[in-house]
C-alpha positions, 0 to 999 in steps of 0.5 A, spaced: 475 213 367 475 210 374 470 212 379 475 215 383 475 220 378 468 221 377 468 222 385 474 228 384 470 231 378 463 231 383 467 234 388 470 239 385 464 241 381 460 242 388 466 246 390 464 250 383 458 251 385 458 253 392 463 259 389 458 261 385 453 261 392 458 266 394 458 271 389 452 271 389 450 271 396 455 277 396 452 281 391 445 280 394 448 286 399 448 291 394 442 289 390 437 286 386 441 280 381 440 279 373 436 273 372 442 272 367 448 272 372 447 266 376 448 262 369 453 266 366 457 264 373 455 257 373 459 257 365 465 259 369 470 253 370 476 256 371 477 256 378 482 262 378 477 266 375 471 264 380 477 266 385 478 272 382 471 274 381 469 272 389 474 278 391 471 281 386 464 281 389 467 283 396 469 289 393 465 292 388 460 298 389 454 295 386 451 289 381 452 294 375 460 294 376 461 286 378 456 285 371 461 289 367 468 286 370 466 279 367 469 275 362 466 277 355 467 270 353 467 265 361 473 262 362 471 254 361 478 250 363 
C-alpha cells in the first residue's frame, strides 16, 4: 500500500464520517437519538448505503421509522 493509497483511505473514511454526522443531524430534529445509532451507522462502510440512509433521514417522520429501515446486517463493503 502506497502513501497515496493511505491518504485516499483516510479521505474516504472522513467522507463517511461526515455522512454519518449529516444523517444524525437530520434525525436530531425528529427526536432523541438512540445511543446505539451512531455506532451502527459508523459500521456501514458502503457509500451507496450511507447515501440511501441520508436520503431516508431527510424523509422519515420519526427516528423509530429510520431505525426500522436500517439494514439488519451492516453493509461493510
